[in-house]
N, C-alpha and C positions, 0 to 999 in steps of 0.2 A: 130569626127576628121578625119574621115577615107578620106576625100579628101585631106589630108597632104601629101606632097611628101615625104616618108621615108628616100627613097635613097638620095635624095638633102640634107636633113638634115645630114644624116650620113656622106656624103661626106663632108659638112662644117666641121663636127665634126672633120674629119681626117686631114683636112687641118689646123684647129687649132692647133690639136697636133703637126703636122709637124711643123708650125712655133714657137710654145712655146718650144719645145724641142730644136730646132735649135738657139733660142734666149738664151735659159739657158746653151747650151754647152754642155749638158748632160741629161740623162733621159732615158724613156723606151718607144720607139716609136713602137716596134714589137707587143706588146701583147695589146697596147692601139689600135691600127689600126685592130687587130684582133676582138676587142669587140665592136666596135663603132656602129653595127648594133644592137646588143642585148641592149644596152643602149638607142639607139634610140627609139626601140620600147617600153622600159619600162618607159622612162620618156616623151613620147610625145604619148602613147596610153594607156599603161596599168596602171600606178600608180595613185592613188588619192594624189595628191599633191597641192601645192600653192606656187609659187615663191615669192609671195607678203607676206606670210604668213609661212614661212618654218618651224614652230613648232606647227602647230595646231594638237590639240588632237585629235586622230583616223586617222591621216595621214597613208599613207602605207610608208615604209621606205626601203631603199637600203643601202646595205653595200658591198663596194668593197673589198673583202676579199684579193684579190690580189693587195694590195695597192700600187706596184711599178707602176702600169698602171694608176696611179693618173691623168696622163694627158688626157686621155678620159673622166673620171668623170668630171674634171673641165670645159673640152670643153663642152661635154653635159649640165652641168649645167648653163653655160654661154648661149649656144643656146637656152637654155629654159627659160631664163629670168631671172635667180638668182644673175646675176651681169654682168656688160659688157664684152663683149670678150677681149677687150683691156687689162682688169685687168689682165687675167690669164697670159698674155705675159710677166709677171715679175716671171714665173716660176723659182723656185730654185735660185731666188736672194737673197742676203742678206737683210733681214728684209721683204722679202715678206711673205704674208700669205699662199701663193701658195707654198708650201713646196713639197719636193720630193715624200712625202706619205701624204695622205688625213690626215688633223687635224681638228677635230670636233669643237674645241674651236676657230678657226678663219675664216672658209669658211661657208657662209649659204648654206646648204643643204647637208653637209657631216654629217652623222649620227652617224659613229663610226671612230676614228682614227685606221687607220690599218697601216699594213707594216709586223708583224712578221707573216709569213703564217700560214693560218690554225685558227687564233685567230678570224678573222672577221666572219668567219662561225661558231665560236662557240659562238661568241656574239649574232649573229642571232636566235640560238637556244633559248636564254635566252629572246631575244625581242619577239620571237614568242609565248612562253609560257606565259610571261607577258601579253601579248596582250589577248591570251585565257583567263587567269585569270580576266582579266578588261573587258573581254567582249566589247572591243572598236571598234572591226570590222576592224582593221586594218590588213594589210599583209604585210609580211616582204619578200624581195627578197636579193639575194646575188649573187656575181659572183667569182667562184673559178678558179684560173689556173689550167691546168692539171698536172703539174709538183707540184703544192701545194698539191694534192692528196697523195704524198709522206710523207707528215705529220701526224702523230699518232693520234694528237688531232683531225684532220678532222673525223676520224672514231669513235672516242669517241662521238663527237658532232652529228654525224649521227645516232649513235646507240641511243640517248637521245631523237633526234628528232622523230625517228620511234618509241619509247617507249612511249612518251607523245601524238602520233598521230597529230603532228603540221601540220595540213591542211592548215593553214594560213602561211606555209613557203614554198618559191619557191626558189631553187638553179639552177644557170646556172654555167655548167663547160665549160669553153672556151678551147675546146679541137683542140688546134693547133699541137700538137704532138711535140713541142720544147720548151725547157728551157735553160736557161742561158748557160749550159754546153754542149747542143747539143741535141739529140734526147732523148725522155722520155724513149724510149724502151730500148736505151742503157745506160742511166744514172740509171734508176731504174723505171722499167715499172710499169706501174699502171692499166693496162688492168687485166680483163675485168673489166671496170668501171661500165657499165650497171649491171651485175650480183652483184658485191659488193653492190650497192645501194639498189638493190631489197633485197639482203640478210639482209640488215639493217630496211626493212621495208618501203621503200620509192616506190612512184610512179615513173616510169622513163619512159621518151620520148628523143629519140634519133632523132636529125635534122640537117639541114644544116643551120649553125649558120650566113650565110650571105643571107638566104631566108625569107624576111619579111612574106610571107604567111606561111611558116613552123613554124617561131617564133611565130606568132599570133595564130595559131592552136594551137600549144603546151602550149602557155599561156590560151587559152581558155578551152582546156582540164584540166588544173591545176585546175581551178574554180571550175570545177565538182566534184574533188576528196576530199571528206567530212572525210576521215578517216585515212589519212597519209600525210606526206609531199612530194613533189614533186620536182625531179630534172630533168632539160633539159639539157641532153649532145649535146653540138653545136660543130658540126664538122668547124672548122675555119682554116684560113691561117693566121700565123703571117706576120705582114706586109701587110695586105691585101689593094689592091688598088695601091700599089707602086711597080713597077716592079722589082727593085733590093734590095727590102727590104723583097718581098713577099717568105714565107717558107724558109728564112734564119736566122738561131739562131744569127748569129753574129749581128743582129739588135735589139737582145733582150734589150739591155741598152746601146745603142751609139746614139750619136746626129750625125745629117746628117752636112755636110759642106755646104757653100753656094750655091754652085754650085747642090749638091745633093738636098739640101731642094727645091730649085726653080724647079727642074724637077719632085720631088714628087708632089710639089704643082699643077703643070700643070697636071700632070697625073691623079690628083685628081679633076681635073676641075675647081680649084681655081684660085685666082689671087695674085701675089706676091705683 
């Protein structure tokens, strides 16, 4: 699948996010846009998955621990063929299965219902441990927000993963430096992220989260680690690809109006 244009796919995913959040009139565009390249790499290159058989035994699993960024997961699943893109345009509408946070009972491809920060990551530790015990060959991937690292249960889970040497667990940290209340460093600093994970027994790789070569290299390196879990700390930009959203905490959880949405789609190379 190396001939795939990953940047083009990520751009389509970002356009889908903008359109869905605009149609909903609410949602979380900033952290969805920052994570689009990571999810593209996972769903279109790395993970052993099958959109036609989403629950097959031994599949790889992805859990969006920062569940408020559901639009980017819905868009990625749609572009990967789990359901038509048009379906997710009902985001946050009454009666829609595409809720503001992922629901594993309603949407194919969602492995865990998330939203309460830190819990998705904790569940992944259980998933990875179960996979090790069953020896089913599956791998578990998750994405955390950097602000999410302020939750205590994240570090309890990290400690458990290190203790059980869960080499089949790979966590991404979407390090865009911003959360709903502003800069992480001013709200409650989470630095040094790399040294903290190392102290809990993790293999650490720090990358540019918008550079596919670096994302793929980190994932390839994680495959070679057999005695500990891996964390890929990805430096990203909140609102990546949209000039007026980029690096702006105000777009953490706000929908664009029609003019803004059209501008965003144009900047991303999409069609309104």
